[in-house]
C-alpha angles and dihedrals in degrees: 000000000000090000089055090051091053092047092050091047089048093238125136125219125221098170138336125185115199109202118189114203146152128279089252094055094046092047088056091053091046091053096042101044106022102028090232118138096199138098116255136179097223142017119189120199114191122196099183133088121245110278093022125106112281117265111175152142115224117194118197126186112223088198094056093045091052094048093044091052089055094044094048092042095237135120123277089238093054093047092048091052091047090055093046090051090046091057092045091051090052088053089052090056104267117141134200106193099106129049090247092051091046091052092052091046091053091048091052093046089051091048093055093040089055091051096051108028 
């Protein structure tokens, strides 16, 4: 499913590591590397230049995904896939800093969720 997303977004993959961890572990990475003192469900580190094949580490908090699924009244499986697609979309160049970018990101997440779930 992620490979299909990258093909549709016309991005090539060299290597992606998906690392599943706890809130505590991901918070430490968020503090150390991004200077953010907040919990998050995903952090995507990319090691490639724009236009080059994707080389990345993607950290996902099991704890956040579980809590978000409850908060958003969805299944754990659906929320996990949303987060995985979110990270993949970042690697394809999508951003989510502005309201406009966030809206597009949600639309793209929904597009890929509808294709695969």
